[in-house]
C-alpha positions in Angstrom: 73.3 29.0 81.1 70.2 30.8 81.8 70.3 32.2 78.3 70.5 28.6 76.8 67.6 27.5 79.1 65.6 30.2 78.0 66.5 29.7 74.4 65.5 26.1 74.6 62.2 27.1 76.4 61.5 29.6 73.5 62.5 27.0 71.0 60.3 24.5 72.7 57.4 26.9 73.0 57.7 27.8 69.3 57.9 24.1 68.3 54.8 23.5 70.5 52.9 26.3 68.9 53.9 25.1 65.3 53.0 21.6 66.1 49.7 22.7 67.6 49.2 24.9 64.6 49.8 21.9 62.3 47.6 19.7 64.3 44.9 22.4 64.2 45.4 23.0 60.4 44.9 19.0 60.0 41.8 19.1 62.2 40.4 22.0 60.2 41.1 20.3 56.8 39.5 17.2 58.1 36.4 18.9 59.3 36.2 20.8 56.1 36.4 17.5 54.2 33.6 16.1 56.4 31.5 19.0 55.9 31.8 18.7 52.0 31.3 15.1 52.1 28.2 15.7 54.2 26.9 18.3 51.8 27.5 16.0 48.7 25.5 13.3 50.5 22.7 15.7 51.5 22.7 16.9 47.8 22.3 13.2 46.8 19.6 12.5 49.3 17.6 15.5 48.2 17.9 14.3 44.4 16.7 10.9 45.5 13.8 12.3 47.5 12.8 14.3 44.5 12.8 11.3 42.2 10.9 9.4 44.8 8.5 12.3 45.0 7.8 12.3 41.3 7.7 8.4 41.2 5.1 8.7 43.9 3.0 11.1 42.0 3.1 9.0 38.9 2.0 5.9 40.8 -1.0 8.0 42.3 -1.9 8.9 38.6 -1.5 5.3 37.6 -3.5 4.2 40.5 -6.4 6.4 39.8 -6.3 5.3 36.0 -6.2 1.7 37.2 -9.1 2.3 39.5 -11.1 3.7 36.8 -10.2 0.9 34.4 -11.1 -1.6 37.1 -14.5 0.0 37.5 -15.0 0.0 33.7 -14.1 -3.8 33.6 -16.2 -4.6 36.6 -19.3 -3.0 34.8 -18.4 -5.0 31.7 -18.2 -8.2 33.6 -21.5 -7.4 35.3 -23.2 -6.7 31.9 -21.7 -10.0 30.6 -23.1 -11.9 33.5 -26.5 -10.3 33.1 -26.5 -11.1 29.4 -25.4 -14.7 30.1 -28.1 -15.1 32.7 -30.6 -13.7 30.1 -29.3 -16.2 27.5 -29.6 -18.9 30.0 -33.2 -18.2 30.7 -34.0 -18.1 27.1 -32.3 -21.3 26.4 -34.2 -22.8 29.4 -37.4 -21.4 28.0 -36.7 -22.6 24.5 -35.8 -26.1 26.0 -39.1 -26.1 28.0 -41.1 -25.1 24.9 -39.4 -28.0 22.9 -40.4 -30.3 25.8 -44.1 -28.9 25.7 -44.2 -29.4 21.9 -42.9 -32.9 22.3 -45.4 -33.8 24.8 -48.3 -32.3 22.6 -47.1 -34.3 19.7 -47.0 -37.5 21.9 -50.4 -36.9 22.9 -51.6 -36.3 19.4 -49.9 -39.6 18.3 -51.6 -41.6 21.0 -55.2 -40.3 20.4 -55.6 -39.7 16.7 -58.6 -37.6 15.6 -61.8 -39.6 14.3 -61.6 -40.2 10.7 -57.8 -39.9 10.3 -55.3 -42.6 10.0 -52.9 -42.9 13.0 -49.8 -43.7 10.8 -49.9 -40.5 8.9 -49.3 -37.2 10.5 -52.0 -34.6 10.6 -51.8 -31.5 8.5 -49.9 -28.8 10.4 -48.5 -31.1 12.9 -44.7 -31.1 13.8 -44.1 -34.3 11.8 -45.6 -33.0 8.6 -42.9 -30.2 8.7 -45.4 -27.5 9.2 -46.4 -25.8 12.5 -49.7 -25.6 13.9 -51.4 -22.3 14.1 -51.2 -20.7 17.6 -54.2 -21.3 19.7 -56.0 -18.2 21.0 -58.3 -17.7 23.9 -61.4 -18.3 21.8 -60.2 -21.6 20.5 -61.5 -24.7 22.2 -59.0 -27.4 22.9 -59.2 -30.2 20.4 -58.5 -33.0 22.7 -60.7 -32.0 25.3 -58.1 -30.6 27.6 -59.1 -27.5 29.6 -57.1 -24.2 29.1 -54.8 -23.3 31.9 -54.5 -19.6 32.9 -52.4 -17.3 35.0 -53.5 -14.1 36.6 -50.9 -11.5 36.4 -49.7 -10.2 39.8 -47.4 -7.2 40.6 -43.8 -8.0 39.6 -44.7 -10.8 37.1 -42.8 -10.9 33.7 -43.5 -13.2 30.9 -40.1 -14.7 31.4 -41.1 -15.5 35.0 -44.5 -16.7 34.1 -43.0 -18.9 31.3 -40.5 -20.4 33.7 -43.4 -21.1 36.3 -45.4 -23.1 33.7 -42.6 -24.4 31.5 -43.5 -22.4 28.5 -41.1 -20.0 26.6 -42.0 -16.4 26.1 -42.6 -16.6 22.4 -45.3 -19.3 23.1 -46.8 -17.3 25.8 -47.1 -14.5 23.3 -48.6 -16.5 20.6 -51.1 -18.1 22.9 -52.3 -14.8 24.0 -52.1 -12.9 20.6 -49.5 -10.5 22.1 -47.3 -8.4 19.9 -44.8 -7.5 22.6 -43.9 -8.4 26.2 -46.3 -5.8 28.0 -48.5 -7.3 30.5 -50.7 -5.7 33.1 -51.7 -6.6 36.8 -55.0 -8.4 36.7 -54.5 -9.6 33.1 -55.5 -13.4 32.4 -52.8 -15.3 30.5 -53.3 -18.6 28.7 -50.3 -20.6 29.6 -51.2 -24.0 28.3 -53.7 -26.8 28.6 -54.3 -29.5 31.2 
């Protein structure tokens, strides 16, 4: 009887060892599968990280290119704005000159010179299709108007002086026998007649 009990115990012990060994083998295989899965996921993440790093580098390059292009476009916009401002100033000066000429023609119509008929335009007037010669410093005003002068100060330009008196730059140059836009501090410029 004792032999049977011992045999059963031994069989039980062997069965337990075998079952424990199977459980251990299953756990080992499960852990091995988890480790391999983790390594696969880690490799995928490293690949994604590499792709994201290369994408980040590309974006940085593109960003610096875009910033350079933005600076170029900003400079171009500024140049166009400045050019537009100059064109508006010139248009304003031309408009002012046209108004001044219209006023002069209107004065000439109201007070015709002695010995001339009022219904026929004077030679060289705007109505006859010819332009009158530009007056100079030495010419006396025909209608008795007194010459009007401007004394050039530091920072003055022909454009600014013209705007101040409602005369365009070309008229100022003609009135003062100037070949270019150069003016000097202290210079006396004829700007029209009063």
